[in-house]
C-alpha positions, -999 to 999 in steps of 0.1 A, spaced: -695 439 -9 -668 465 -18 -646 457 -51 -604 456 -42 -594 485 -60 -582 470 -91 -609 456 -95 -626 490 -97 -600 506 -118 -606 480 -141 -643 482 -141 -634 519 -147 -613 513 -174 -637 490 -197 -667 515 -190 -644 547 -204 -635 525 -230 -671 516 -236 -682 554 -233 -650 560 -258 -660 537 -290 -697 547 -281 -689 583 -288 -672 578 -322 -695 553 -334 -721 586 -334 -696 612 -343 -679 593 -374 -716 567 -382 -705 544 -396 -695 519 -367 -703 489 -386 -690 491 -417 -661 518 -412 -635 493 -424 -656 484 -458 -650 518 -463 -614 515 -474 -586 526 -450 -582 559 -457 -599 596 -473 -609 590 -507 -604 628 -520 -613 640 -550 -601 630 -578 -574 649 -599 -594 677 -612 -626 671 -590 -639 704 -580 -674 694 -568 -698 715 -551 -697 704 -507 -731 701 -487 -729 683 -452 -763 662 -440 -772 635 -423 -785 601 -433 -824 596 -426 -829 568 -447 -815 542 -469 -836 537 -499 -818 510 -518 -781 502 -524 -776 535 -543 -800 560 -532 -803 580 -496 -822 605 -476 -807 632 -463 -812 661 -435 -792 689 -449 -779 716 -429 -801 745 -441 -832 721 -431 -843 708 -469 -843 670 -474 -825 657 -502 -829 623 -519 -795 619 -527 -788 594 -561 -752 581 -559 -727 593 -587 -711 564 -609 -727 530 -595 -757 508 -595 -768 492 -573 -789 458 -584 -832 472 -575 -845 463 -547 -884 452 -553 -910 474 -564 -950 477 -573 -959 453 -601 -916 445 -603 -892 422 -590 -859 429 -577 -830 419 -591 -803 396 -574 -782 409 -543 -810 433 -545 -819 433 -508 -782 428 -499 -767 459 -516 -795 475 -495 -779 460 -463 -752 466 -475 -756 504 -472 -772 506 -438 -746 492 -422 -721 521 -437 -745 552 -436 -768 547 -405 -794 566 -397 -777 597 -382 -745 594 -403 -731 627 -411 -725 625 -451 -706 649 -470 -723 653 -507 -702 660 -538 -716 674 -572 -700 665 -600 -693 691 -630 -698 668 -656 -730 656 -647 -762 673 -637 -775 681 -605 -809 663 -601 -821 632 -623 -859 630 -643 -871 620 -610 -863 648 -586 -829 627 -569 -798 647 -565 -771 633 -577 -739 631 -567 -706 612 -545 -715 607 -510 -685 607 -486 -686 596 -446 -657 609 -424 -636 618 -460 -643 580 -476 -662 571 -510 -689 553 -500 -700 547 -538 -659 527 -538 -668 504 -509 -706 494 -524 -684 485 -554 -658 472 -533 -679 446 -516 -695 435 -547 -726 455 -537 -726 481 -571 -707 484 -604 -695 508 -617 -721 528 -640 -717 532 -671 -733 570 -683 -732 586 -719 -707 614 -699 -687 597 -674 -682 607 -639 -650 622 -627 -645 590 -608 -652 561 -628 -618 550 -639 -618 545 -597 -649 529 -600 -639 504 -627 -609 495 -611 -626 491 -580 -650 467 -600 -623 448 -615 -612 436 -583 -643 428 -564 -651 407 -598 -619 392 -594 -622 384 -560 -658 368 -566 -671 394 -538 -710 398 -534 -732 401 -564 -699 388 -588 -701 354 -563 -739 357 -564 -759 365 -591 -740 344 -621 
């Protein structure tokens, strides 16, 4: 049986919408977590002049570390600057409260294949003692570290030399604490 003209038109419109949503998800990467990243691109903090490197997420290791394929063919393990997520279990070490949930949240924000921009902070080292790149991570211009803090999946990290975004991250953390989000409600 051949469908009527209105039914065919509605079917084509629905199919077009499905294709558009799918293409946007692939291009932007973080389809499920887009709203969690915040409603506008973060941009750099005042005076921030970090180097920018573009890559694609290949693996989320935990709530503040990802593996990225860079455009030049290299791979980088990236530790987010300015945030600290609870630890996941490691051989011989138990995980911390909310470690697995923080990792799952980051996996939703940065599924494999998401294009990211890695931004260095001139006030910080380029790599840590484990050889991981120390970078802010942005997806579609939005600060993914801030999104982890906002959801209660990470805290602002104190260090001997605060990162350029530290004051911003502290404000976001306070909001998450007051709102009893994530680890702030689960890990008392």
